[in-house]
TIRO-415214 format. One line per 2 residues: their letters; for each residue x, y, z of C-alpha. Coordinates in steps of 0.2 Angstrom, whole numbers, plus 5000, padded with zeros to 4 digits. Each point is the difference from the previous one (the first is absolute). Example, Ala and Ser with C-alpha at 12.3 -4.5 7.8 and 13.67 -1.06 7.14 Angstrom:
residues 2
AS) 5062,4978,5039 | 5006,5017,4997 .
***
This chain:
residues 331
MR) 5039,5095,5071 | 4984,4998,5010 .
TT) 4993,4982,5001 | 4982,4995,5002 .
CL) 4994,4982,5004 | 4982,4997,4993 .
VN) 4992,4985,5010 | 4984,4993,4993 .
NY) 4989,4990,5013 | 4984,4990,4999 .
NY) 4995,4988,5014 | 5017,4996,5005 .
RE) 5000,5005,5019 | 5011,4985,5003 .
FI) 5014,5006,4990 | 4999,5019,4997 .
AD) 5009,5004,5016 | 5015,4989,4994 .
AV) 5001,5009,4983 | 4999,5018,5007 .
DS) 5013,4995,5014 | 5012,4995,4986 .
AL) 4998,5016,4991 | 5002,5010,5017 .
AQ) 5016,4989,5004 | 5010,5005,4984 .
SL) 5019,5005,5002 | 4995,5015,4990 .
PF) 4983,5006,5006 | 4986,5004,4989 .
DE) 4995,5018,4999 | 4982,4994,5001 .
IV) 4990,4984,5000 | 4982,5001,4993 .
VV) 4989,4985,5005 | 4984,4999,4990 .
DD) 4987,4989,5008 | 4988,4995,4985 .
GS) 4984,4998,5010 | 5005,4985,5011 .
TD) 4986,4991,5009 | 5012,4993,5013 .
DS) 5007,5012,5014 | 5015,5004,4989 .
LW) 4996,5019,5000 | 4997,5001,5019 .
HL) 5016,4990,5002 | 5010,5012,4989 .
RQ) 4993,5015,5009 | 5004,4993,5017 .
RY) 5018,4995,4996 | 5006,5014,4989 .
TN) 4990,5016,5005 | 5015,5007,5009 .
RP) 5013,4996,4987 | 5000,5016,4989 .
VV) 5008,4992,4986 | 4985,4989,4997 .
SI) 4984,5006,4992 | 4985,4989,4999 .
VA) 4988,5002,4986 | 4983,4992,5002 .
KE) 4989,4997,4985 | 4986,4990,4994 .
NG) 5004,4983,4992 | 5005,5003,4981 .
GQ) 5014,4987,4997 | 5019,5001,5000 .
LS) 5001,5013,4986 | 4989,5012,5009 .
AF) 5011,4999,5015 | 5016,5004,4989 .
NA) 4990,5015,4993 | 4995,5006,5017 .
GM) 5017,4998,5008 | 5009,5008,4985 .
EE) 4989,5016,5002 | 5006,5000,5019 .
ST) 5019,4997,4996 | 5013,5014,4998 .
GD) 5016,4989,4998 | 5012,5001,4986 .
VI) 5001,4980,5000 | 4984,4990,5003 .
FF) 5001,4983,5008 | 4986,4988,4999 .
LD) 4996,4987,5013 | 4986,4987,5002 .
AD) 4993,4998,5018 | 5006,4983,5002 .
DL) 5018,5002,4994 | 5016,5006,5008 .
YR) 5015,5011,4997 | 5018,4996,5003 .
VD) 5007,5012,5012 | 5012,5007,4988 .
YV) 4989,5001,4984 | 4996,5018,4999 .
ER) 5018,5005,5003 | 5006,4989,4986 .
TV) 4986,5005,4989 | 5003,5019,5002 .
EL) 5019,4998,4997 | 4995,4992,4984 .
YK) 4988,5013,4994 | 5014,5013,5004 .
SE) 5015,4991,4992 | 4991,4993,4985 .
GI) 4987,5013,4996 | 4987,4987,4998 .
DF) 4981,5002,4999 | 4994,4983,5007 .
AI) 5008,4986,5011 | 4996,4982,5003 .
AG) 5005,4992,5016 | 5005,4982,5002 .
VE) 4986,4990,5009 | 5001,4985,5012 .
SF) 4983,4991,5004 | 4997,4994,5017 .
GP) 4985,4992,5009 | 4994,4987,5012 .
AL) 5002,4985,4988 | 5013,5008,4989 .
KR) 5019,4997,5001 | 5009,5016,4996 .
QR) 5009,4999,4984 | 5014,5012,4997 .
KR) 5002,5006,4983 | 5014,5010,4992 .
FP) 4996,5016,4992 | 5015,5009,4992 .
RR) 4996,5019,4997 | 4996,5004,4982 .
DL) 4996,5015,4990 | 4983,4994,4991 .
GY) 5000,5016,4989 | 4984,5006,4992 .
ST) 4985,4989,4996 | 4987,5012,4993 .
LA) 5000,4992,4982 | 5000,4982,5007 .
TL) 4986,5004,5011 | 4990,5009,4986 .
LG) 5003,4988,4986 | 5002,4983,5010 .
KT) 4991,5004,5017 | 5017,4995,5008 .
YV) 5001,5001,5019 | 5016,5007,5008 .
GG) 4997,5000,5018 | 4996,4991,5016 .
PT) 4987,4998,5014 | 4993,5016,5008 .
SA) 5011,4999,5015 | 5016,4999,4989 .
IS) 4996,5016,4991 | 5006,5018,5002 .
MH) 4999,5014,4987 | 5005,5018,4998 .
RR) 4986,5012,5003 | 5002,5007,4982 .
IA) 4995,4983,4994 | 4987,4996,5014 .
TS) 4990,5016,4996 | 4999,4994,4981 .
VL) 4993,4983,5006 | 4988,5005,5014 .
PC) 4986,5004,5001 | 4994,4987,4988 .
PF) 4981,4999,4997 | 4998,4981,4998 .
EQ) 4997,4996,5019 | 4987,4986,4997 .
DW) 5012,4992,4988 | 5013,5000,5013 .
RT) 4993,4996,5016 | 5013,4987,5002 .
RA) 5017,4998,4991 | 5003,5019,4998 .
DD) 5018,4998,5000 | 4997,4997,4981 .
VL) 4994,5018,4999 | 5016,5006,5008 .
VL) 5012,4989,4989 | 4991,5003,4983 .
GS) 4996,5018,5004 | 5018,5004,5005 .
SI) 5007,4991,4984 | 4989,5011,4989 .
AG) 5004,5015,5009 | 5018,4998,4995 .
AR) 5007,4993,5017 | 5018,4995,5000 .
KY) 5000,4984,5010 | 5013,4991,5011 .
QM) 5001,4983,5009 | 5007,5003,5017 .
AG) 5013,4987,5007 | 4996,4989,5014 .
VG) 4983,4998,5010 | 4991,5015,5006 .
VD) 4983,4994,5003 | 4992,4985,5009 .
YR) 4984,4994,4991 | 4988,4991,5012 .
VH) 4991,4985,4993 | 4984,4994,5008 .
GG) 4983,4994,4996 | 4996,4993,4983 .
NN) 4994,5004,4983 | 4982,5004,4999 .
FS) 4998,4997,4982 | 4995,4981,4997 .
GR) 4994,4992,4984 | 5005,5001,4982 .
KR) 4986,5011,4994 | 5002,5013,5014 .
MV) 5018,5000,4997 | 4999,5003,4981 .
GH) 4987,5013,5003 | 5011,5009,5013 .
KL) 5015,5000,4987 | 4989,5007,4987 .
RH) 4994,5014,5011 | 5018,5004,5005 .
GL) 5005,5000,4982 | 4987,5012,4995 .
AV) 5004,5011,5015 | 5019,5000,4995 .
NR) 4995,5005,4982 | 4989,5014,5006 .
LV) 5013,5006,5012 | 5014,5000,4988 .
QW) 4990,5009,4987 | 4994,5013,5012 .
YA) 5019,5004,5006 | 5005,5001,4981 .
KQ) 4987,5013,4997 | 5005,5009,5016 .
MG) 5018,5001,4995 | 4995,5006,4982 .
YD) 5010,4985,4991 | 4998,4996,4981 .
TD) 5000,4982,5001 | 5003,4998,4981 .
EL) 5017,5008,5002 | 5006,4991,5016 .
PT) 5007,4984,4991 | 5014,5011,4992 .
LL) 5007,5002,5018 | 5000,4982,5006 .
HR) 5019,4997,4997 | 5004,5017,5010 .
EF) 4989,4994,5014 | 5009,4983,5001 .
QT) 5017,5009,5001 | 4995,5007,5017 .
IE) 5000,4983,5008 | 5015,4995,5009 .
HP) 5004,4981,4997 | 4984,4996,4991 .
TL) 4994,4982,5002 | 4997,4988,4985 .
RE) 4981,5002,5004 | 5002,5019,4999 .
WW) 5009,5000,4984 | 4988,4988,4992 .
NY) 4985,5010,5005 | 5008,5016,4991 .
LK) 5004,4990,4985 | 4982,4994,4999 .
MS) 4993,5017,5002 | 5012,5007,4987 .
WR) 4997,4987,4987 | 4980,5001,5002 .
SH) 5000,5019,4998 | 4996,5009,4984 .
VP) 5017,5009,4999 | 5007,4997,4982 .
LA) 5011,4984,4998 | 5016,5008,4998 .
VR) 4998,5011,5015 | 4994,4985,5010 .
AR) 5015,4990,4996 | 5012,5013,5005 .
HL) 4990,5002,5016 | 5001,4982,5003 .
GE) 5019,5000,4997 | 5003,5014,5013 .
TT) 4989,4991,5013 | 5009,4984,4998 .
QH) 5017,5009,5001 | 4995,5008,5016 .
YW) 4995,4983,5007 | 5016,4992,4997 .
KE) 5011,5015,5005 | 4991,5000,5017 .
RL) 5002,4981,5002 | 5018,5000,4996 .
TR) 5003,5015,5013 | 4990,4992,5014 .
SA) 5010,4995,5014 | 5001,4981,5004 .
DD) 4990,5001,5016 | 4985,5008,4993 .
TV) 4986,4987,5000 | 4988,5008,4987 .
AE) 4988,4985,5002 | 4995,5006,5017 .
EP) 4997,5018,4996 | 4982,5006,4996 .
TQ) 4999,5002,4981 | 4988,5009,4989 .
GE) 4983,4990,4999 | 5004,4991,5016 .
IL) 4992,5003,5017 | 5010,4994,5015 .
SL) 4993,4982,5003 | 4992,5001,5017 .
PA) 4987,4989,5009 | 4982,5005,4999 .
RQ) 4992,5008,5016 | 4983,5006,5004 .
SE) 5005,5019,5000 | 5000,4999,4981 .
QR) 4982,4994,5000 | 4990,5006,5014 .
RA) 4995,5017,4994 | 4992,4992,4985 .
A) 4984,4995,5008 .
***
């Protein structure tokens, strides 16, 4: 099983070497590391070429600035791996991350894995958080019907090539100059990825700088633009996959049954989507009953030490402090 690390960089000369070195230091080496420099105006590109030109496993792609999604598109075009790992230029991989992830892909037959993340930074205390492994199942209908988010930040994401080639390339590069991990997460769900939360921490998420968005009107405007971009993205993927969205609500109870140890929030989300659908009332009632039965069955079989409240759930993005890397391409 070949592995690719796809690193996206924009003006992170001070961090990029640490990120690439963490990918090179894996206990199970990557087959290739593709570093995409998105038109940096510092000396990132020169630094990358000086440091890694003699490392055959590292390839450097230089392109004009187009934003994070454009870097994903360019990197995917250069990749050959069966499993694609994504890495922001200011984050770090733990040394055994790839080894543990590949074993999971082989043993569980999954399409998409989410690593546990630990934040660090100059003014931030490391906060360890427990991440039990959990099969998150499928989330196609939850995403199409409820715009549900089942994933993590860029550096915590890996996916099988059969899913990645359905997600990328994506044409909405201007919509996603930043926060393009939303494209990976939403697109993979719609493409039919079976997702899995990995146990333990695999990624160190660097917190630095501040949030460039200030003022209520600007924040409201940003949220509006983001909401419109999500709507456009979801509708485009639905069309690409050929789904008949009118028929999808009849399958909600089946999708819910693929989730291991569903949380109360997940159960409630599926109940709401089912109840609001146009499925005949008698059928809806039966589906609601099957959904509830699965929830309680899984709840009773959950081992005593599984702390579900600490697991990422559908509709919940890992709570991470803001940093400039999510904003600085927006200008």
